C-alpha positions in Angstrom: 27.5 -5.1 66.8 26.2 -3.4 63.7 29.6 -1.9 62.8 31.6 -5.1 63.3 30.4 -6.8 60.1 31.8 -6.4 56.6 29.1 -6.6 53.9 28.9 -5.7 50.3 26.1 -3.2 50.7 25.2 -1.5 53.9 22.0 0.5 54.7 21.7 2.8 57.7 18.3 4.1 58.6 19.2 7.1 60.8 15.6 7.8 61.8 15.2 4.3 63.2 18.5 3.0 64.4 19.3 4.8 67.7 21.4 4.1 70.7 20.2 4.1 74.3 21.6 6.8 76.6 22.0 5.0 79.9 22.3 8.1 81.9 19.2 9.9 80.8 17.2 6.7 79.9 16.3 7.9 76.4 17.2 7.1 72.8 19.7 9.4 71.0 20.9 9.7 67.4 23.9 7.6 66.5 27.1 9.8 66.5 28.4 10.9 63.1 31.8 9.2 63.8 29.9 5.9 64.2 28.0 6.4 61.0 31.3 7.0 59.2 32.7 3.8 60.8 29.7 1.8 59.6 30.1 3.1 56.1 33.8 2.2 56.2 32.8 -1.4 56.9 30.9 -1.7 53.6 32.7 -4.1 51.3 34.4 -7.4 52.1 38.2 -7.2 52.3 40.0 -9.3 49.6 36.6 -10.0 47.9 35.1 -6.7 46.7 36.6 -3.9 44.5 33.7 -1.6 45.3 30.9 -1.3 47.8 27.7 0.7 48.3 26.5 2.4 51.5 23.0 3.9 51.7 21.8 6.2 54.4 18.1 6.8 54.8 17.3 10.1 56.5 14.6 12.7 56.7 14.6 15.3 54.0 15.5 18.0 56.5 18.7 16.1 57.5 19.9 15.3 53.9 22.1 18.3 53.4 23.5 18.0 56.9 24.7 14.4 56.2 25.9 15.2 52.7 28.2 17.9 54.1 29.8 15.6 56.7 30.1 12.7 54.2 31.8 14.6 51.5 33.8 17.2 53.4 36.6 16.7 55.9 35.3 16.0 59.4 36.2 18.8 61.8 37.8 17.9 65.1 36.4 19.7 68.1 37.6 19.9 71.6 36.2 17.9 74.5 38.0 19.9 77.2 34.8 21.6 78.5 33.5 18.3 80.1 36.8 17.6 81.8 38.0 21.1 82.5 37.5 21.0 86.3 39.8 17.9 86.6 42.5 19.6 84.5 42.3 22.8 86.5 42.4 20.9 89.8 45.6 19.0 88.8 47.2 22.3 87.7 46.3 24.0 91.0 47.7 21.1 92.9 50.9 21.3 90.9 51.1 25.1 91.5 50.9 26.2 87.9 47.5 27.8 88.4 47.0 30.1 91.4 44.1 32.4 90.4 41.1 32.7 88.2 43.2 34.8 85.7 45.6 31.8 85.5 42.7 29.6 84.6 41.7 31.9 81.8 45.3 32.0 80.5 45.4 28.2 80.7 42.3 27.9 78.5 43.7 30.5 76.0 46.6 28.0 75.3 44.3 25.1 74.5 42.7 23.7 71.4 39.3 24.6 72.9 40.1 28.3 72.7 40.9 28.0 68.9 37.8 26.0 68.1 35.5 28.2 70.2 36.2 31.2 68.0 36.1 29.0 64.8 32.9 27.1 65.5 31.1 28.7 68.5 27.7 27.1 67.8 29.2 23.6 68.5 29.8 24.8 72.1 26.4 26.2 72.5 27.3 29.9 72.0 24.6 31.6 69.9 26.0 35.2 69.9 29.3 35.0 68.0 30.6 38.5 68.8 34.0 38.6 70.5 32.4 40.1 73.6 29.9 37.2 73.9 32.6 34.6 73.4 34.7 36.3 76.1 31.7 36.3 78.5 31.2 32.6 77.7 34.8 31.9 78.8 34.3 33.9 82.0 31.2 31.8 82.8 33.2 28.6 82.0 35.9 29.6 84.5 33.4 30.6 87.2 31.5 27.3 86.8 34.8 25.4 86.9 35.9 27.0 90.1 32.4 26.6 91.6 32.5 22.8 90.8 35.9 22.4 92.5 34.8 24.3 95.6 31.6 22.1 95.8 33.9 19.1 95.7 36.1 20.6 98.4 39.1 20.2 96.1 40.2 23.8 96.3 40.0 26.7 98.7 39.6 30.3 97.6 41.6 32.8 99.5 39.4 35.9 99.4 42.1 38.2 100.7 44.7 37.4 98.1 42.2 36.2 95.4 44.2 33.0 95.1 43.3 29.3 94.6 44.7 26.8 97.0 44.6 23.0 96.6 42.7 21.2 99.4 43.5 17.7 100.6 40.6 16.2 98.5 42.0 18.0 95.5 45.4 16.5 96.1 43.9 13.0 96.3 42.0 13.5 93.1 45.1 14.7 91.3 47.5 12.1 92.6 45.2 9.2 91.7 43.9 10.7 88.5 40.3 10.7 89.7 37.3 12.8 88.7 36.7 15.6 91.3 33.1 14.2 91.6 34.6 10.9 92.8 36.3 12.4 95.8 33.2 14.4 96.5 31.2 11.2 96.4 33.6 9.4 98.7 33.6 12.3 101.2 29.8 12.0 101.5 29.5 8.2 101.3 32.3 6.9 103.5 31.5 6.5 107.3 33.8 6.1 110.3 33.0 2.3 110.7 32.3 1.2 107.1 32.4 -2.6 106.6 34.0 -4.4 103.6 30.5 -5.1 102.2 29.5 -1.4 102.4 32.8 -0.4 100.8 32.1 -2.7 97.8 28.9 -0.9 97.2 30.6 2.5 97.6 33.3 1.4 95.1 30.8 0.3 92.5 28.7 3.4 92.8 31.6 5.9 92.3 31.5 8.1 89.2 34.6 6.4 87.8 32.3 3.6 86.7 29.7 5.8 85.0 30.8 4.7 81.6 30.7 0.9 82.0 28.6 -0.2 79.0 25.2 -1.9 79.6 24.3 -3.5 76.3 21.0 -4.7 74.9 19.4 -7.4 77.2 22.2 -7.2 79.7 19.7 -6.0 82.3 18.3 -9.6 82.2 21.8 -11.1 82.5 22.4 -8.8 85.5 19.2 -10.1 87.0 20.3 -13.7 86.7 23.8 -12.9 88.1 22.2 -11.1 91.1 20.4 -14.3 92.1 23.6 -16.3 92.5 25.8 -13.6 94.2 26.4 -13.6 97.9 25.7 -9.8 98.3 22.2 -8.7 97.3 21.4 -5.4 95.7 18.4 -3.3 97.0 15.0 -4.4 95.6 14.7 -1.1 93.6 18.2 -1.3 92.1 18.2 -0.6 88.3 19.5 -3.6 86.5 20.5 -1.6 83.5 22.7 0.8 85.5 26.4 0.9 85.0 26.9 0.8 88.8 24.8 -2.2 89.2 26.9 -4.0 86.6 30.1 -2.9 88.3 28.8 -4.3 91.6 28.0 -7.6 90.0 31.3 -7.8 88.1 33.3 -7.2 91.3 31.3 -9.9 93.1 31.8 -12.3 90.2 35.6 -11.7 90.5 35.6 -12.5 94.2 33.3 -15.5 93.8 35.1 -17.0 90.7 31.9 -16.9 88.6 32.5 -17.6 84.9 31.3 -14.8 82.7 30.6 -14.3 79.0 33.3 -12.7 76.8 31.8 -9.1 76.9 31.5 -9.3 80.7 35.1 -10.5 81.0 36.3 -7.5 79.0 34.2 -5.1 81.2 35.4 -6.8 84.3 39.0 -6.3 83.4 38.4 -2.7 82.6 36.8 -2.2 86.0 39.5 -4.1 87.9 42.2 -2.0 86.1 40.9 1.0 88.0 40.2 -0.6 91.4 43.5 -0.1 93.2 44.0 3.6 92.5 40.3 4.2 93.5 40.8 2.2 96.7 44.0 4.0 97.5 42.0 7.3 97.3 39.4 5.8 99.6 42.2 4.9 102.0 43.7 8.4 101.9 40.2 9.9 102.6 39.8 7.5 105.6 43.3 8.6 106.9 42.3 12.2 106.4 39.3 11.7 108.7 41.4 9.5 111.1 38.9 6.6 110.7 40.7 3.4 111.8 38.0 0.9 111.1 37.3 2.2 107.6 41.0 2.3 106.7 41.5 -1.3 107.8 38.4 -2.4 105.8 39.7 -0.7 102.6 43.0 -2.5 102.9 41.2 -5.8 103.4 39.2 -5.1 100.2 42.4 -4.5 98.3 43.6 -7.9 99.5 40.4 -9.5 98.4 40.5 -8.1 94.9 44.2 -9.0 94.4 43.6 -12.6 95.4 40.0 -12.9 94.2 38.6 -14.2 97.5 36.2 -13.0 100.1 37.5 -12.0 103.5 35.1 -14.5 105.1 36.7 -17.4 103.1 39.2 -19.7 104.7 42.7 -18.2 104.2 44.0 -21.4 102.7 41.5 -21.2 99.8 44.0 -18.9 98.0 46.3 -21.9 97.5 45.6 -23.7 94.2 43.8 -27.1 94.4 42.8 -26.5 98.0 39.1 -27.0 98.6 37.1 -27.0 101.8 37.4 -30.8 102.0 41.2 -30.7 101.6 41.4 -27.9 104.2 39.4 -30.1 106.7 42.0 -32.9 106.2 44.9 -30.5 106.7 43.4 -28.6 109.6 40.8 -25.8 109.6 42.7 -23.8 112.2 45.7 -23.3 110.0 46.8 -20.2 108.1 49.4 -19.8 105.5 52.2 -18.7 107.9 51.3 -21.6 110.3 51.2 -24.1 107.4 54.5 -22.9 106.1 56.0 -23.4 109.5 54.4 -26.8 109.8 55.9 -27.9 106.5 59.3 -26.3 107.4 59.1 -23.9 104.4 60.4 -21.0 106.4 63.8 -22.8 107.0 67.1 -22.3 105.2 67.2 -25.6 103.2 64.2 -24.8 100.9 64.7 -27.6 98.4 64.7 -30.4 101.0 61.7 -28.8 102.8 59.8 -28.5 99.5 60.1 -32.2 98.8 59.0 -33.1 102.3 56.1 -30.7 102.1 54.9 -32.3 98.8 55.1 -35.8 100.4 53.1 -34.6 103.4 50.4 -33.2 101.2 50.2 -36.4 99.2 49.8 -38.4 102.5 47.2 -36.0 104.0 45.0 -35.3 100.9 43.7 -36.8 97.7 45.5 -34.4 95.3 48.1 -35.7 92.9 51.8 -35.0 92.8 51.6 -32.2 90.2 48.8 -30.4 92.2 50.8 -30.9 95.5 53.9 -29.4 93.9 52.0 -26.4 92.6 50.4 -25.8 96.0 53.8 -26.0 97.8 55.3 -23.6 95.2 52.5 -21.2 96.0 53.2 -21.4 99.7 56.9 -20.6 99.0 55.9 -17.5 97.0 53.7 -16.2 99.9 55.7 -13.7 101.9 56.0 -13.9 105.7 57.0 -10.8 107.6 59.1 -11.3 110.7 59.6 -8.4 113.1 63.1 -8.2 114.7 63.2 -5.1 116.8 60.9 -2.3 117.9 61.8 1.0 119.6 59.8 4.2 120.4 61.8 7.4 120.5 61.4 11.2 120.8 64.0 13.9 120.8 65.4 13.0 124.2 65.0 9.3 124.9 64.5 5.9 123.4 62.2 3.1 124.7 62.7 -0.5 123.6 59.4 -2.2 123.0 58.7 -5.8 123.9 56.2 -6.4 121.1 55.7 -10.0 122.1 55.0 -9.3 125.8 52.2 -11.0 127.6 49.1 -8.8 127.3 47.9 -9.9 130.7 50.8 -8.1 132.4 51.7 -5.3 130.0 54.5 -2.8 130.6 53.4 0.8 130.1 55.7 3.5 128.7 55.3 7.0 130.0 54.8 9.5 127.1 53.9 13.2 126.9 50.7 14.3 125.4 50.6 16.1 122.0 54.3 15.2 121.4 55.8 13.9 118.2 57.2 10.4 118.6 58.7 7.9 116.1 58.2 4.2 116.0 61.2 2.3 114.6 60.3 -1.2 113.5 62.9 -3.6 112.0 61.3 -6.3 109.9 62.5 -9.0 107.6 60.8 -11.0 104.8 61.4 -14.7 105.1 61.7 -17.2 102.2 63.3 -17.5 98.7 61.2 -14.7 97.3 62.0 -12.1 99.9 63.5 -9.8 97.3 60.6 -10.1 94.8 58.9 -6.8 94.1 55.8 -8.0 92.2 53.0 -9.6 94.1 51.9 -13.2 93.5 48.3 -12.7 92.3 47.5 -15.6 89.9 43.8 -14.7 89.8 44.4 -11.1 88.9 44.7 -10.4 85.2 47.8 -8.1 85.3 51.0 -7.6 87.3 50.8 -5.8 90.5 53.6 -4.3 92.7 53.5 -5.7 96.3 53.1 -2.9 98.8 52.8 -2.8 102.6 50.8 -0.4 104.7 51.7 0.4 108.4 48.9 1.9 110.5 49.1 3.1 114.2 45.7 3.5 115.8 43.7 3.1 118.9 41.0 0.5 118.8 39.1 1.8 121.8 38.4 5.2 120.3 38.6 4.1 116.6 41.1 6.9 115.9 43.9 6.5 113.3 47.1 8.2 114.4 49.2 7.7 111.4 49.6 5.6 108.2 52.5 5.0 105.9 52.6 3.1 102.6 55.9 1.5 101.7 57.6 -1.4 99.9 59.6 -4.1 101.8 62.2 -6.3 100.3 64.6 -8.4 102.4 65.2 -6.6 105.7 64.1 -3.0 106.4 63.7 -0.5 109.2 60.3 1.1 109.2 60.2 4.7 110.6 56.7 5.7 111.5 56.2 9.2 113.0 53.0 9.9 115.0 51.7 12.4 117.5 50.5 11.3 120.9 46.9 12.2 121.7 46.1 15.0 124.1 44.0 12.7 126.3 45.8 11.8 129.5 45.8 8.4 131.1 46.6 4.9 129.9 46.2 4.0 126.2 46.7 0.9 124.1 48.0 1.8 120.6 48.1 -0.9 117.9 50.5 -1.1 115.1 49.0 -2.9 112.1 51.5 -4.2 109.4 49.3 -5.1 106.4 49.9 -6.2 102.8 47.9 -4.6 100.0 48.1 -7.8 98.0 48.1 -10.8 100.3 45.3 -11.9 102.6 45.9 -13.7 105.8 49.4 -12.5 106.7 48.6 -9.2 108.5 50.3 -8.6 111.9 49.4 -6.3 114.8 51.4 -5.4 117.9 50.3 -3.4 120.9 52.1 -0.4 122.4 51.0 0.4 126.0 51.4 4.1 126.9 50.7 6.1 130.0 50.2 9.6 128.7 51.1 12.5 131.1 50.9 16.3 130.8 53.4 17.7 128.3 56.4 19.2 130.1 57.1 22.8 129.7 60.8 23.8 129.2 62.3 26.1 131.8 63.3 28.7 129.2 60.0 28.7 127.4 57.9 31.8 127.5 54.5 31.2 129.1 
């Protein structure tokens, strides 16, 4: 706030005005760049030809500030703090394969130039070339050690090479801090609920820098009282992660926030989907079916700004609990679209009839009814057409709508690679639309679909594939049969990452037998 005002004269008392360091819970000196910015605000544009800025400091700091006020401000490197993330990305890309390569990478950066020009800035007391070289060796060692602790890389002791690990690949693909994937690896559980995932998401290192301004701890305390999910009693209300948790809840609960909180909320939501995709990939890595499904549901909740416990029709504008009771509490969006005939070919005629039905059944006006029907039209409905399971030798046609009381089992070999071929089609006038309809999300989002094959009884995830669907498409999902013999029920989940309430699941009944050995194979 203090650097947002233009005044004729500005005084800065550096020994009194300090900023709070939210990480270490102490007060620190205002940064020199901020001091220069405040000085630059002295004077009123279009009113003053000159202005005065006065800085009050201790005598021992006078020469220090005079130097930086009257001489060009040097630009230093910030690479040291982010070096492990850069190195992890380069190892994943294959451009760095050894510690020597890391040293060569640093030698081509601005950090290397500034280290020899201004070593004291980087904490190097001894300025001899030998000491600076030793400092760089320690930097490389610490960087590699950090990445190993995060399970992002593997060191091949025999070849003295660095190999990217699955967590390192996830961090690189989604532009995450290596500490974030380390945190997820230790915090995610095989059966994490949506509520638990919200807390894990808010606590991740990606949200370390969410600002907590003066007196916002009191605002956080008031917000906490009206939110559906409660924080632990000992939760720090001036923590960035506490604020992130409350901002996410406010988004899902449609709580009106002040301007600063809206800005922080948008900044937080901007990062949500890449972080959640990383959480999903880590769940897939561990083959955790329940956690993976919960992550996808959380994606849907954030995109549509609703809770998964809310009635699915609450995503439709102007639909309240009272209106839903009039229409029917057992309805979902696909059922309601079918009830109104919005999944038929003659859309315009069906649209007019649907508006009339809504006006007859509810108390909303014609404009609101039209907007609600238009929203229903934009909501995609996925219709499966054909499903087959095949291996290298045979093809099985799957009756995905069979009666579960008398299922037909398919004989499959253990530990064999199979492929599920699913032909699906989007229904409606927007079936070729690539952007998701998310009116309560502040920016455009591409609509994506996630297909998962898993076994509910064991909680094991067999495979997962992310894809986009427009019009009609054949989904090819490869997966390996488990080694456990006997009868199994595998479930195929077809889920949207943007729309809630339209997910589909189909069962595949398999009788797994011993893997056949070819006659010409060598035992």
